[in-house]
Backbone as a printed PyTorch tensor [residue, N CA C, xyz], in Angstrom:
tensor([[[-102.5460,   27.3850,  102.6930],
         [-102.0100,   26.7340,  103.6060],
         [-100.5850,   27.1610,  103.9970]],

        [[-100.3520,   27.3330,  105.4490],
         [ -99.0990,   27.7890,  105.8130],
         [ -97.8190,   26.8530,  105.5430]],

        [[ -96.9130,   27.4860,  105.4950],
         [ -95.5790,   26.7360,  105.0370],
         [ -95.0070,   25.8270,  106.0710]],

        [[ -94.6440,   24.6270,  105.8770],
         [ -94.2520,   23.6950,  107.0600],
         [ -93.1910,   24.5590,  107.8940]],

        [[ -93.2320,   24.3430,  109.3040],
         [ -92.0760,   24.9170,  110.1880],
         [ -90.8450,   24.1540,  109.5890]],

        [[ -89.7590,   24.9310,  109.5330],
         [ -88.3140,   24.4740,  109.2020],
         [ -88.0080,   23.4170,  110.4640]],

        [[ -87.0980,   22.3040,  110.1380],
         [ -86.7470,   21.5340,  111.2920],
         [ -85.4030,   22.2080,  111.8210]],

        [[ -85.4830,   22.3080,  112.9940],
         [ -84.3410,   22.6540,  113.4710],
         [ -83.5310,   21.6360,  114.4440]],

        [[ -82.2560,   21.5250,  114.4880],
         [ -81.3120,   20.8140,  115.4400],
         [ -80.3030,   21.6120,  116.1410]],

        [[ -79.6080,   21.0070,  116.9170],
         [ -78.5000,   22.0940,  117.6960],
         [ -77.5670,   22.1450,  116.6970]],

        [[ -77.2160,   21.1770,  115.8480],
         [ -76.2270,   21.3130,  114.6940],
         [ -76.4160,   22.3990,  113.5740]],

        [[ -77.8310,   22.3950,  113.2920],
         [ -78.3120,   23.3570,  112.1480],
         [ -78.1840,   24.7190,  112.9080]],

        [[ -78.4660,   24.8690,  114.0710],
         [ -78.7750,   26.1740,  114.5910],
         [ -77.1140,   26.8170,  114.8970]],

        [[ -76.2430,   25.8620,  115.3770],
         [ -74.8070,   26.1670,  115.5370],
         [ -74.2430,   26.6090,  113.9910]],

        [[ -74.4240,   25.9080,  113.1200],
         [ -73.9570,   26.2910,  111.5820],
         [ -74.3740,   27.6040,  111.0700]],

        [[ -75.6580,   27.9210,  111.5760],
         [ -76.4200,   29.1280,  111.0680],
         [ -75.6460,   30.1750,  111.8500]],

        [[ -75.6070,   29.9530,  113.2260],
         [ -74.5480,   31.0780,  113.9930],
         [ -73.2770,   31.3530,  113.3770]],

        [[ -72.6300,   30.1150,  113.0540],
         [ -71.2890,   30.4440,  112.4730],
         [ -71.3250,   31.3270,  111.1590]],

        [[ -72.3780,   31.1240,  110.4000],
         [ -72.4480,   31.8730,  109.3080],
         [ -72.7720,   33.2620,  109.6880]],

        [[ -73.3430,   33.6370,  110.5800],
         [ -73.7640,   35.0110,  110.8980],
         [ -72.6690,   35.5170,  111.4930]],

        [[ -71.9570,   35.0240,  112.3230],
         [ -71.0300,   35.5400,  112.8860],
         [ -69.7100,   35.6980,  111.8800]],

        [[ -69.4720,   34.7910,  110.8930],
         [ -68.4130,   35.2130,  109.8680],
         [ -68.8860,   36.3880,  108.9480]],

        [[ -70.3650,   36.6470,  108.8640],
         [ -70.7560,   37.8130,  108.0970],
         [ -70.9030,   39.0890,  108.7050]],

        [[ -71.2650,   38.9100,  109.8620],
         [ -71.6820,   40.0580,  110.4460],
         [ -70.7650,   40.4360,  111.9440]],

        [[ -70.0640,   39.4980,  112.2850],
         [ -69.1480,   39.5890,  113.5210],
         [ -69.8310,   39.0010,  114.8610]],

        [[ -68.8510,   38.7040,  115.5800],
         [ -69.6820,   37.7920,  116.8080],
         [ -70.5640,   38.5800,  117.6660]],

        [[ -70.4040,   40.2260,  117.8680],
         [ -71.3970,   40.8130,  118.5270],
         [ -72.6510,   41.0530,  117.9070]],

        [[ -72.5340,   40.6990,  116.5510],
         [ -74.0240,   40.8100,  115.9660],
         [ -74.9070,   39.5480,  116.2690]],

        [[ -74.5780,   38.6330,  116.8090],
         [ -75.2490,   37.3040,  117.0810],
         [ -76.0040,   37.6260,  118.1260]],

        [[ -77.3870,   37.4350,  118.0000],
         [ -78.5980,   37.1940,  119.2120],
         [ -79.3670,   36.3100,  118.7150]],

        [[ -80.3150,   35.6930,  119.6130],
         [ -81.2530,   34.8170,  119.5690],
         [ -82.1940,   35.3600,  118.3650]],

        [[ -82.5480,   36.4180,  118.5480],
         [ -83.3760,   37.0370,  117.7110],
         [ -83.0500,   36.7630,  115.9500]],

        [[ -81.8660,   37.5130,  115.9170],
         [ -81.3010,   37.4990,  114.7590],
         [ -80.8990,   36.2020,  114.3180]],

        [[ -80.5360,   35.1440,  114.8560],
         [ -80.6050,   33.6750,  114.5470],
         [ -81.6520,   33.2050,  114.1420]],

        [[ -82.8110,   33.4480,  115.0800],
         [ -84.0420,   32.9250,  114.7410],
         [ -84.6340,   33.2150,  113.3140]],

        [[ -84.3570,   34.5960,  112.9700],
         [ -84.7420,   35.1510,  111.7930],
         [ -84.0640,   34.5420,  110.4990]],

        [[ -82.6510,   34.4660,  110.7410],
         [ -81.9470,   33.8800,  109.7010],
         [ -82.6410,   32.2450,  109.3260]],

        [[ -83.0140,   31.7870,  110.3640],
         [ -83.5580,   30.1280,  110.3120],
         [ -85.1370,   30.1410,  110.0470]],

        [[ -85.7180,   31.1590,  110.0060],
         [ -87.2570,   31.4140,  109.6480],
         [ -87.7820,   31.0090,  110.8440]],

        [[ -87.4290,   31.2590,  111.8290],
         [ -88.0970,   30.6480,  113.1250],
         [ -88.1650,   32.1030,  114.2230]],

        [[ -89.0060,   31.8530,  115.3660],
         [ -88.8340,   32.8620,  116.4750],
         [ -87.6460,   32.7570,  117.1990]],

        [[ -87.0690,   33.5440,  118.0380],
         [ -86.1610,   33.2450,  118.9660],
         [ -86.5020,   32.1940,  119.6040]],

        [[ -87.6920,   32.0600,  120.2760],
         [ -88.2540,   31.1900,  121.3290],
         [ -87.6720,   29.6060,  120.8560]],

        [[ -87.9940,   29.3520,  119.5210],
         [ -87.5550,   28.2020,  118.9620],
         [ -86.0030,   27.7670,  119.1180]],

        [[ -85.3390,   28.8210,  118.9410],
         [ -83.8370,   28.6250,  119.1490],
         [ -83.5050,   28.4150,  120.7570]],

        [[ -84.1930,   29.0360,  121.5740],
         [ -84.3560,   28.4890,  123.1830],
         [ -84.6190,   27.2820,  123.5790]],

        [[ -85.4870,   26.7200,  122.7330],
         [ -85.6910,   25.4050,  123.0530],
         [ -84.7160,   24.3420,  122.8300]],

        [[ -83.6730,   24.8420,  122.0390],
         [ -82.3570,   23.9230,  121.9750],
         [ -81.3880,   24.3310,  122.7740]],

        [[ -81.2270,   25.8510,  122.9110],
         [ -80.3860,   26.1690,  123.9990],
         [ -80.6790,   27.1070,  125.0600]],

        [[ -80.5830,   26.9670,  126.1750],
         [ -81.1090,   27.6010,  127.2900],
         [ -80.4500,   28.9080,  127.2300]],

        [[ -79.3760,   29.3990,  126.6060],
         [ -78.6940,   30.5750,  126.6920],
         [ -78.0170,   30.8440,  125.5720]],

        [[ -77.6470,   31.9490,  125.3220],
         [ -76.3970,   32.5250,  124.3120],
         [ -75.3150,   31.8140,  124.4600]],

        [[ -74.7940,   31.8900,  125.7120],
         [ -73.6000,   31.0860,  126.0460],
         [ -73.5980,   29.6230,  125.8070]],

        [[ -74.4820,   28.9010,  125.9500],
         [ -74.6420,   27.5820,  125.5960],
         [ -74.4200,   27.4600,  124.2790]],

        [[ -75.1900,   28.2630,  123.3680],
         [ -75.0770,   28.0130,  122.0350],
         [ -73.5600,   28.4130,  121.4370]],

        [[ -72.7750,   29.4420,  122.1650],
         [ -71.4840,   29.8820,  121.7320],
         [ -70.6010,   28.6120,  121.9540]],

        [[ -71.0890,   27.9010,  123.1140],
         [ -70.1220,   26.7780,  123.5090],
         [ -70.0480,   25.7220,  122.2140]],

        [[ -71.0810,   25.3350,  121.6820],
         [ -71.3720,   24.4720,  120.5200],
         [ -70.8840,   25.0130,  119.3150]],

        [[ -71.0710,   26.4570,  119.1850],
         [ -70.1730,   27.1090,  118.0560],
         [ -68.8110,   26.7420,  117.9840]],

        [[ -68.1780,   26.9530,  119.3000],
         [ -66.6050,   26.9320,  119.3050],
         [ -66.3550,   25.2150,  118.9230]],

        [[ -67.1780,   24.2310,  119.6710],
         [ -67.0110,   22.9040,  119.5010],
         [ -67.0600,   22.7110,  117.8430]],

        [[ -68.0190,   23.1430,  117.1590],
         [ -68.1650,   23.0080,  115.9900],
         [ -66.7990,   23.5960,  115.0860]],

        [[ -66.5080,   24.8070,  115.3850],
         [ -65.2710,   25.2370,  114.5300],
         [ -64.0320,   24.3860,  114.6330]],

        [[ -63.9850,   23.9660,  116.0990],
         [ -62.6660,   23.1930,  116.5940],
         [ -62.8570,   21.7060,  115.7820]],

        [[ -64.0540,   21.2770,  115.5590],
         [ -64.2560,   19.9880,  114.9430],
         [ -63.7150,   19.9230,  113.1990]],

        [[ -63.5560,   21.1670,  112.8920],
         [ -62.8310,   21.3280,  111.4630],
         [ -61.4330,   20.8290,  111.5230]],

        [[ -60.7290,   20.7600,  112.7620],
         [ -59.2820,   20.4730,  112.8260],
         [ -59.0090,   19.0340,  112.7410]],

        [[ -58.1250,   18.7730,  111.9980],
         [ -57.6450,   17.2260,  111.9150],
         [ -56.5760,   17.2520,  112.8410]],

        [[ -56.6010,   16.3010,  113.9870],
         [ -55.6650,   16.4880,  114.9820],
         [ -54.9300,   15.0240,  114.7970]],

        [[ -53.6320,   15.1370,  115.0910],
         [ -52.6660,   13.7600,  115.0310],
         [ -52.8560,   12.7880,  115.8860]],

        [[ -52.5430,   11.6910,  115.4980],
         [ -52.4710,   10.7360,  116.7430],
         [ -51.1570,   10.5750,  117.3130]],

        [[ -51.2800,    9.9780,  118.5320],
         [ -50.2030,   10.4230,  119.3060],
         [ -48.9320,    9.7200,  119.0280]],

        [[ -48.7690,    8.7420,  117.9970],
         [ -47.8360,    8.0790,  117.4440],
         [ -47.1920,    8.8250,  116.4190]],

        [[ -47.5310,    9.9510,  116.0700],
         [ -47.2830,   10.4600,  114.9420],
         [ -45.7880,   11.0230,  115.1610]],

        [[ -44.7430,   11.6430,  113.8980],
         [ -43.4540,   12.3500,  114.3610],
         [ -43.9150,   13.5210,  114.8720]],

        [[ -43.1790,   14.0270,  115.8810],
         [ -43.8020,   15.0210,  116.7340],
         [ -43.6160,   16.4080,  116.3560]],

        [[ -42.4820,   16.4690,  115.6020],
         [ -42.1030,   17.7970,  114.9360],
         [ -42.9850,   18.2020,  113.8550]],

        [[ -43.2730,   17.2750,  112.7970],
         [ -44.3080,   17.5110,  111.8070],
         [ -45.8160,   17.5730,  112.2630]],

        [[ -46.1020,   16.8950,  113.3500],
         [ -47.4830,   16.6510,  113.6170],
         [ -47.6630,   18.1110,  114.3460]],

        [[ -46.6760,   18.5390,  115.2080],
         [ -46.9310,   19.7730,  116.0200],
         [ -47.0590,   20.9700,  115.0640]],

        [[ -46.1490,   21.0420,  114.1840],
         [ -46.0520,   22.1570,  113.0980],
         [ -47.4890,   22.2110,  112.1950]],

        [[ -47.9680,   20.9920,  111.9850],
         [ -49.3790,   20.8870,  110.9680],
         [ -50.1980,   21.2260,  111.9600]],

        [[ -50.1950,   20.8940,  113.2010],
         [ -51.5730,   21.3470,  113.8480],
         [ -51.5340,   22.8250,  114.2630]],

        [[ -50.2980,   23.3810,  114.4310],
         [ -50.2790,   24.9890,  114.5370],
         [ -50.9370,   25.6210,  113.3270]],

        [[ -50.1670,   24.9820,  112.1120],
         [ -50.6510,   25.4740,  110.8400],
         [ -52.1500,   25.3620,  110.7880]],

        [[ -52.6190,   24.3900,  111.0910],
         [ -54.3000,   23.9030,  110.5470],
         [ -55.0430,   24.8920,  111.7230]],

        [[ -54.4120,   25.1550,  112.8970],
         [ -55.2770,   25.8430,  113.6600],
         [ -55.2850,   27.6220,  113.1460]],

        [[ -53.9950,   27.9000,  112.8970],
         [ -54.0050,   29.1940,  112.3280],
         [ -54.8330,   29.4270,  110.9390]],

        [[ -55.1670,   28.2960,  110.0330],
         [ -55.8630,   28.3880,  108.9910],
         [ -57.3350,   28.5310,  109.3470]],

        [[ -57.7060,   27.8550,  110.1050],
         [ -58.9850,   27.7220,  110.9530],
         [ -59.4620,   29.2330,  111.6170]],

        [[ -58.5350,   29.8440,  112.1800],
         [ -58.8620,   31.2810,  112.6600],
         [ -59.2090,   32.1230,  111.4710]],

        [[ -57.9710,   32.0060,  110.5040],
         [ -58.2170,   32.9360,  109.5440],
         [ -59.4360,   32.7620,  108.7160]],

        [[ -60.0930,   31.4730,  108.5230],
         [ -61.1980,   31.1230,  107.8680],
         [ -62.5240,   31.9360,  108.6100]],

        [[ -62.3690,   32.2460,  109.9540],
         [ -63.1830,   32.4910,  110.9400],
         [ -62.9460,   33.5850,  111.7250]],

        [[ -62.3920,   34.7880,  110.9340],
         [ -61.6340,   35.7350,  111.8560],
         [ -62.6970,   36.2690,  112.8760]],

        [[ -63.6920,   36.5150,  112.7750],
         [ -64.7470,   37.1630,  113.7340],
         [ -64.9140,   36.2380,  114.8230]],

        [[ -64.5650,   34.9690,  114.8670],
         [ -64.6130,   33.9580,  115.8250],
         [ -63.3360,   33.8780,  116.9800]],

        [[ -62.5390,   34.4740,  116.4590],
         [ -61.0270,   34.5510,  117.1370],
         [ -61.3330,   34.7090,  118.5770]],

        [[ -62.0950,   36.0730,  118.9500],
         [ -62.3290,   36.2440,  120.2350],
         [ -62.9700,   35.0390,  121.1180]],

        [[ -63.9230,   34.3410,  120.1750],
         [ -64.5520,   33.2840,  121.1370],
         [ -63.8350,   32.2090,  121.4260]],

        [[ -62.9870,   31.6500,  120.5380],
         [ -61.7570,   30.7410,  120.5850],
         [ -60.7400,   31.0760,  121.3090]],

        [[ -60.3900,   32.2360,  121.5970],
         [ -59.2600,   32.9230,  122.3770],
         [ -59.4510,   32.8000,  123.8670]],

        [[ -60.8280,   32.8770,  124.2740],
         [ -60.9790,   32.5950,  125.6700],
         [ -61.7420,   31.3250,  126.0000]],

        [[ -61.6200,   30.3400,  125.2120],
         [ -62.0730,   28.9890,  125.4090],
         [ -61.5690,   28.2050,  126.4470]],

        [[ -62.3610,   27.3360,  127.2960],
         [ -61.9590,   26.7940,  128.5100],
         [ -61.9490,   25.2680,  128.0590]],

        [[ -60.9090,   24.5390,  128.8340],
         [ -61.1110,   22.9830,  128.4900],
         [ -62.2540,   22.1030,  128.6840]],

        [[ -63.3940,   22.9410,  129.4570],
         [ -64.4630,   22.3110,  129.5530],
         [ -65.2730,   22.1280,  128.1720]],

        [[ -64.8950,   22.8510,  127.1250],
         [ -65.5320,   22.6360,  126.0810],
         [ -64.8410,   21.4640,  125.4010]],

        [[ -65.8350,   20.5120,  124.7540],
         [ -65.4300,   19.1630,  124.3150],
         [ -64.3460,   19.4620,  123.3160]],

        [[ -64.6240,   20.4770,  122.3230],
         [ -63.7980,   20.6010,  121.3400],
         [ -62.2890,   21.2460,  121.6080]],

        [[ -62.2730,   21.7790,  122.6250],
         [ -61.0650,   22.3510,  123.3750],
         [ -60.4340,   21.0600,  123.7990]],

        [[ -61.0060,   20.2820,  124.7370],
         [ -60.5210,   19.0570,  125.4040],
         [ -60.1020,   18.0180,  124.3360]],

        [[ -60.7220,   17.9930,  123.4050],
         [ -60.0570,   17.1770,  122.4220],
         [ -59.1070,   17.4060,  121.6260]],

        [[ -58.7430,   18.7460,  121.3700],
         [ -57.7090,   19.0530,  120.8190],
         [ -56.5680,   18.9750,  121.8280]],

        [[ -56.6880,   19.5190,  123.0250],
         [ -55.7940,   19.4970,  124.0340],
         [ -55.3600,   18.1690,  124.3930]],

        [[ -56.3670,   17.2790,  124.2080],
         [ -55.8500,   15.5880,  124.6770],
         [ -54.8210,   15.2990,  123.4250]],

        [[ -55.0770,   15.5740,  122.4190],
         [ -54.3120,   15.0320,  121.1750],
         [ -53.0760,   15.7970,  121.2120]],

        [[ -52.9870,   16.7110,  121.3550],
         [ -51.4310,   17.3630,  121.4240],
         [ -50.8880,   17.0280,  122.5610]],

        [[ -51.4010,   16.9420,  123.7810],
         [ -50.8040,   16.5360,  124.9950],
         [ -50.2160,   15.2080,  125.0510]],

        [[ -51.1050,   14.2280,  124.2920],
         [ -50.5930,   12.7150,  124.3140],
         [ -49.3610,   12.9020,  123.2030]],

        [[ -49.4150,   13.6070,  122.0910],
         [ -48.3450,   13.7160,  121.2730],
         [ -46.9910,   14.3050,  121.9900]],

        [[ -47.0890,   15.0090,  122.8100],
         [ -46.0920,   15.4630,  123.6170],
         [ -45.5800,   14.5760,  124.8440]],

        [[ -46.4700,   14.0230,  125.3090],
         [ -46.3430,   12.9630,  126.3850],
         [ -45.2610,   11.7590,  125.7900]],

        [[ -45.6320,   11.4770,  124.5000],
         [ -44.9960,   10.4450,  123.8550],
         [ -43.7110,   10.7280,  123.6670]],

        [[ -43.0790,   11.9890,  123.7530],
         [ -41.6380,   12.5090,  123.4830],
         [ -41.0560,   12.6610,  124.9110]],

        [[ -41.5940,   12.3880,  125.9990],
         [ -41.0280,   12.2050,  127.3460],
         [ -41.3880,   13.4050,  128.3600]],

        [[ -42.5090,   14.3290,  127.6360],
         [ -42.9470,   15.4330,  128.6510],
         [ -43.8930,   14.7220,  129.6390]],

        [[ -43.9830,   15.1880,  130.9020],
         [ -44.7880,   15.0730,  131.9930],
         [ -46.0750,   15.8690,  131.6790]],

        [[ -47.1890,   15.4970,  132.4130],
         [ -48.2960,   16.0370,  132.1130],
         [ -48.2940,   17.6620,  132.1800]],

        [[ -47.9550,   18.0380,  133.2970],
         [ -47.7310,   19.5420,  133.5940],
         [ -46.9700,   20.1970,  132.2890]],

        [[ -45.9270,   19.6990,  131.8350],
         [ -44.9770,   20.3670,  130.7670],
         [ -45.7500,   20.1090,  129.5840]],

        [[ -46.4400,   19.0970,  129.4990],
         [ -47.2540,   18.9750,  127.9970],
         [ -48.3920,   20.0360,  128.1090]],

        [[ -48.8810,   20.2170,  128.8890],
         [ -50.1450,   21.3900,  129.2070],
         [ -49.2850,   22.7380,  129.0050]],

        [[ -48.4060,   22.9160,  129.8110],
         [ -47.6220,   24.3740,  129.5970],
         [ -47.1330,   24.3140,  128.1140]],

        [[ -46.6000,   23.5960,  127.2400],
         [ -46.3740,   23.4530,  125.8170],
         [ -47.7680,   23.9880,  125.0740]],

        [[ -48.6620,   23.0660,  125.4680],
         [ -49.9150,   23.1600,  124.9480],
         [ -50.5700,   24.6660,  124.8590]],

        [[ -50.3330,   25.0680,  126.0730],
         [ -51.1150,   26.5030,  126.3990],
         [ -50.3650,   27.4010,  125.5250]],

        [[ -48.8950,   27.4130,  125.6070],
         [ -48.2160,   28.3700,  124.8370],
         [ -48.1620,   28.1400,  123.4420]],

        [[ -48.3550,   27.2020,  122.7050],
         [ -48.4460,   27.1460,  121.3980],
         [ -49.9950,   27.7720,  120.9160]],

        [[ -50.9400,   27.2520,  121.9000],
         [ -52.2320,   27.7370,  121.5280],
         [ -52.1030,   29.5260,  121.6210]],

        [[ -51.6180,   29.8480,  122.6460],
         [ -51.2480,   31.3620,  122.7390],
         [ -50.6840,   32.0760,  121.4200]],

        [[ -49.6870,   31.2800,  121.2240],
         [ -48.8570,   31.7910,  120.0900],
         [ -49.7160,   31.9360,  118.6300]],

        [[ -50.5290,   30.9560,  118.4180],
         [ -51.2380,   30.8480,  117.0710],
         [ -52.4350,   31.7660,  117.4740]],

        [[ -53.0580,   31.9880,  118.3270],
         [ -54.0630,   32.9530,  118.3590],
         [ -53.6460,   34.3550,  118.3710]],

        [[ -52.5880,   34.5630,  119.2190],
         [ -52.2670,   35.8350,  119.1670],
         [ -51.5010,   36.2850,  117.7290]],

        [[ -51.0150,   35.4220,  117.1310],
         [ -50.5450,   35.7610,  115.8030],
         [ -51.7520,   35.8630,  114.7170]],

        [[ -52.6900,   35.2530,  114.9380],
         [ -53.8630,   35.2630,  114.1830],
         [ -54.7850,   36.8180,  114.4080]],

        [[ -54.7010,   36.9570,  115.6450],
         [ -55.0760,   38.3730,  116.0650],
         [ -54.2650,   39.6420,  115.3980]],

        [[ -52.9460,   39.3780,  115.3660],
         [ -52.0760,   40.2220,  115.0330],
         [ -52.1720,   40.3140,  113.3290]],

        [[ -52.4670,   39.1130,  112.7530],
         [ -52.4740,   38.9130,  111.4080],
         [ -53.8650,   39.7400,  110.7130]],

        [[ -54.8550,   39.6120,  111.4210],
         [ -56.0540,   40.1180,  110.8740],
         [ -56.2050,   41.5910,  111.1750]],

        [[ -55.7480,   41.7870,  112.6050],
         [ -55.8840,   43.1330,  112.8050],
         [ -54.9000,   44.2140,  112.1070]],

        [[ -53.8550,   43.6880,  111.6060],
         [ -52.8880,   44.4490,  110.9880],
         [ -52.9100,   44.4970,  109.5250]],

        [[ -54.1020,   43.5230,  108.9580],
         [ -54.3370,   43.4280,  107.4580],
         [ -54.4700,   44.9120,  106.6850]],

        [[ -55.1000,   45.5290,  107.2570],
         [ -55.1340,   46.8800,  106.6220],
         [ -53.7100,   47.4140,  106.3070]],

        [[ -52.9050,   47.3800,  107.1710],
         [ -51.5600,   47.9550,  106.8800],
         [ -50.7890,   47.1220,  105.7560]],

        [[ -51.0800,   45.9000,  105.3460],
         [ -50.6130,   45.2910,  104.1350],
         [ -51.6020,   45.5180,  102.9620]],

        [[ -51.6730,   46.4800,  102.6030],
         [ -52.7680,   47.2310,  101.7420],
         [ -52.2610,   46.9830,  100.1410]],

        [[ -53.2170,   47.2440,   99.3970],
         [ -52.9090,   47.1440,   97.8310],
         [ -52.0050,   48.2420,   97.5730]],

        [[ -50.9420,   47.9930,   97.0290],
         [ -49.8040,   49.1380,   96.6300],
         [ -50.6650,   50.2210,   96.1300]],

        [[ -51.4190,   50.2020,   95.2250],
         [ -52.0500,   51.2960,   94.4290],
         [ -52.5130,   52.2090,   95.6150]],

        [[ -52.9790,   51.8330,   96.7890],
         [ -53.5230,   52.6290,   97.9020],
         [ -52.4300,   53.0400,   98.7050]],

        [[ -51.4400,   52.3640,   98.9210],
         [ -50.2030,   52.8510,   99.7610],
         [ -50.5610,   52.2670,  101.1230]],

        [[ -49.6150,   52.1270,  102.0430],
         [ -49.7720,   51.8890,  103.3920],
         [ -50.4110,   52.6050,  104.1720]],

        [[ -51.0200,   52.2670,  105.2390],
         [ -51.5800,   53.1600,  106.4740],
         [ -50.5530,   53.9660,  107.0760]],

        [[ -50.7130,   55.4020,  106.8760],
         [ -49.6370,   56.1630,  107.6240],
         [ -49.5300,   55.9610,  109.0880]],

        [[ -48.3630,   55.7410,  109.6530],
         [ -48.0240,   55.7900,  111.0040],
         [ -48.1400,   57.1030,  111.8550]],

        [[ -48.5010,   56.8340,  113.0580],
         [ -48.6220,   58.0500,  113.9350],
         [ -47.1460,   59.0580,  113.8660]],

        [[ -47.4880,   60.0720,  114.0840],
         [ -46.3150,   61.2040,  113.7220],
         [ -45.1250,   61.0180,  114.5410]],

        [[ -45.4660,   60.4810,  115.8300],
         [ -44.1290,   60.2510,  116.9320],
         [ -43.9550,   58.7120,  116.9240]],

        [[ -44.0120,   57.9590,  115.7920],
         [ -43.7870,   56.7480,  115.7640],
         [ -42.0860,   56.5670,  115.5040]],

        [[ -41.5020,   55.5620,  116.1370],
         [ -40.0270,   55.3550,  115.9320],
         [ -39.6250,   55.6320,  114.7070]],

        [[ -38.6550,   56.3950,  114.3810],
         [ -38.1060,   56.5230,  113.0660],
         [ -37.7310,   55.2160,  112.4190]],

        [[ -37.0130,   54.4490,  113.1850],
         [ -36.7240,   53.2110,  112.5510],
         [ -38.0380,   52.2110,  111.9230]],

        [[ -39.1310,   52.3470,  112.7400],
         [ -40.3390,   51.7840,  112.2430],
         [ -40.8110,   52.6510,  111.0940]],

        [[ -40.8200,   53.7140,  110.9380],
         [ -41.1890,   54.6570,  109.7190],
         [ -40.4820,   54.2070,  108.6460]],

        [[ -39.0740,   54.4030,  108.7880],
         [ -38.2550,   53.8800,  107.4640],
         [ -38.5620,   52.2630,  107.1270]],

        [[ -39.0060,   51.5470,  108.0270],
         [ -39.1400,   50.2620,  107.4620],
         [ -40.6640,   50.0790,  106.9500]],

        [[ -41.5600,   51.0800,  106.9820],
         [ -42.8760,   50.8500,  106.7650],
         [ -43.0930,   50.2170,  105.5810]],

        [[ -42.6100,   50.7440,  104.3590],
         [ -42.6820,   50.1240,  103.2050],
         [ -42.5290,   48.4980,  103.0360]],

        [[ -41.4300,   48.2390,  103.5690],
         [ -41.1560,   46.6110,  103.7380],
         [ -41.9860,   46.0310,  104.3750]],

        [[ -42.2740,   46.6370,  105.6780],
         [ -43.4700,   45.9030,  106.5860],
         [ -44.7610,   45.6180,  106.2180]],

        [[ -45.2030,   46.5840,  105.2200],
         [ -46.2910,   46.5800,  104.4690],
         [ -46.2090,   45.3630,  103.5860]],

        [[ -45.1640,   44.9620,  103.2450],
         [ -45.2460,   43.6700,  102.2620],
         [ -44.8260,   42.6410,  102.9940]],

        [[ -44.6270,   42.4890,  104.1780],
         [ -44.3020,   41.2630,  104.8650],
         [ -45.1090,   40.3790,  104.6910]],

        [[ -44.7080,   38.9990,  104.4700],
         [ -45.3800,   37.5560,  104.2010],
         [ -45.7640,   37.2770,  105.6440]],

        [[ -46.9930,   37.2640,  105.8730],
         [ -47.4960,   36.6280,  107.4480],
         [ -47.1220,   35.2340,  107.4800]],

        [[ -47.2260,   34.4730,  106.5860],
         [ -47.0210,   32.9700,  106.6870],
         [ -45.4530,   32.8470,  106.7590]],

        [[ -44.5450,   33.6770,  106.2430],
         [ -43.0340,   33.2790,  106.8490],
         [ -42.6870,   33.8990,  107.7660]],

        [[ -43.3200,   34.7130,  108.5490],
         [ -43.3670,   35.2060,  109.9010],
         [ -43.7920,   34.0920,  110.9930]],

        [[ -45.0290,   33.4670,  110.6880],
         [ -45.2910,   32.5750,  111.3430],
         [ -44.5950,   31.3130,  111.4290]],

        [[ -44.0470,   30.8860,  110.1650],
         [ -43.2170,   29.8600,  110.0710],
         [ -42.0610,   29.9040,  110.9160]],

        [[ -41.4360,   31.3710,  110.8430],
         [ -40.3320,   31.7190,  111.7170],
         [ -40.6350,   31.4270,  113.2970]],

        [[ -41.7660,   31.8300,  113.6590],
         [ -42.0150,   31.7800,  115.1770],
         [ -42.2860,   30.0540,  115.4580]],

        [[ -42.5030,   29.3610,  114.7740],
         [ -42.9260,   28.0460,  114.7170],
         [ -41.4560,   27.2480,  114.9010]],

        [[ -40.4600,   27.6950,  114.1600],
         [ -39.1770,   27.1310,  113.8370],
         [ -38.6360,   27.5620,  115.5950]],

        [[ -38.7880,   28.7370,  115.8820],
         [ -38.2060,   29.0620,  117.1750],
         [ -38.9380,   28.4190,  118.1290]],

        [[ -40.3040,   28.1640,  118.1820],
         [ -40.7050,   27.3090,  119.2830],
         [ -40.1780,   25.7730,  119.3380]],

        [[ -40.2070,   25.4590,  118.1450],
         [ -39.8790,   23.8040,  117.9490],
         [ -38.3730,   23.8320,  118.1520]],

        [[ -37.6390,   24.7750,  117.9320],
         [ -36.1860,   24.8010,  118.3390],
         [ -35.8730,   24.7460,  119.9350]],

        [[ -36.9110,   25.4370,  120.3940],
         [ -36.7970,   25.7920,  122.0940],
         [ -37.1980,   24.5930,  122.9270]],

        [[ -38.1280,   23.8230,  122.1290],
         [ -38.6230,   22.5040,  122.6830],
         [ -37.5740,   21.4640,  122.4090]],

        [[ -36.9060,   21.2900,  121.4130],
         [ -35.8980,   20.5230,  121.1250],
         [ -34.7570,   20.6600,  122.1320]],

        [[ -34.2910,   21.8460,  122.4570],
         [ -33.0300,   22.3740,  123.4770],
         [ -33.7510,   21.7630,  124.8540]],

        [[ -34.9820,   22.0460,  125.1770],
         [ -35.4410,   21.5480,  126.3400],
         [ -35.3310,   19.8750,  126.4440]],

        [[ -35.8770,   19.1090,  125.4330],
         [ -35.7730,   17.8310,  125.5670],
         [ -34.1660,   17.2870,  125.5850]],

        [[ -33.3170,   17.8910,  125.0110],
         [ -32.2020,   17.3900,  125.0630],
         [ -31.2640,   17.7370,  126.2490]],

        [[ -31.7720,   18.8400,  127.0210],
         [ -31.2890,   19.1820,  128.4250],
         [ -31.7730,   18.3120,  129.5150]],

        [[ -33.0500,   17.6490,  129.1190],
         [ -33.7270,   16.7120,  130.4550],
         [ -33.1140,   15.6430,  130.7210]]])
């Protein structure tokens, strides 16, 4: 007797896609490989998603669903900081998905949920809708950009036994001199410094308004 066909759902397929992306990279995802991982033919996946783009949309929504978003009545500095930290941690858990989330539009339900939550927090401290959107897009760009930098430069912060990656011969002498210290840099400290600058700038904007 043949084995029963595995039950598929959109949610199960999206989770399998995330596992494949985490392991092998975003470019490795195909309906054929995903079907094989699920024990079905690619056509079974297409019955749930008309295209790979539709699948990736749910993948992104599922990933953003890991975020715990603040209520609009939360103390804004702490909630803003905690949300930025949580997003960075999400990106570092799924570094291969950073390019997907970096280009996500607000038409994605997960992105709209996150944007609505942070913008409501900002509206609560007196920003109008346009200013709240500007702040939201700026902090998202900061977190995504930092995560890109952090994952991309990880080999530079290598095991001391291996030594840091050699810089180009024509690199700035100041950078070359600091290379050993830079290789030991704490990314969390750098991220927090950026958050301090961001929140400080927002506080000055609110004071001047």
